[in-house]
Residue, then its C-alpha position, 0 to 999 in steps of 0.5 A: x787383240x784383232x778381230x781375227x784373233x777374237x773370233x779364232x778364240x770364240x771359235x776354240x771356246x768349248x760350248x755349253x752342253x746343258x742348261x743352267x742349273x742342269x746336273x753335270x750327271x745329266x748332262x754326262x748320261x744324256x747329252x747324245x739325245x740333244x742332237x737333231x737326229x734323235x727323235x728321227x732315229x728312235x721313231x724309225x727304230x721303234x716303228x720297225x721294231x714294232x712291224x718285225x713283232x707283229x710279223x713274227x707273230x705271224x710267222x711263228x703263230x699260225x693259229x686260225x683267226x677266230x675272232x678281232x682280238x686274235x688278230x696280230x698286233x690287235x692289243x698293241x694298235x687297241x692299247x695305242x689308240x686307247x692311250x692316245x685317246x686317254x691323253x687326247x681327252x684332257x685338252x677338253x676335260x682341262x677347259x672345262x676344269x680350268x679357273x680365270x687366272x686371278x682367281x686366287x687373288x681376290x675373294x667374292x666381292x672384294x674385286x674393287x675393295x681397297x684395305 
């Protein structure tokens, strides 16, 4: 077989869709999410839907603003900030509670002993 024929055969071979050991049903259902543009398009659509929901709230509610909780979109922004703070607080908490890598390999006082 010549080099040209080998490259043609290689080009015609189907590309593997999933990782080794991945269930075929998950490949069938979720392979469309593996594209490069999926995350960008999904984020843009989610942002547009959020802005549209806040806009509809402003347009349909038309109530007077008495305090900060009656501002349209307050609970969405507050919830996003609170969730972000909860997630980001895990980083310093993990640093504080993390053990050394060899913590479970040796007992105290046995590090240098041979059996």
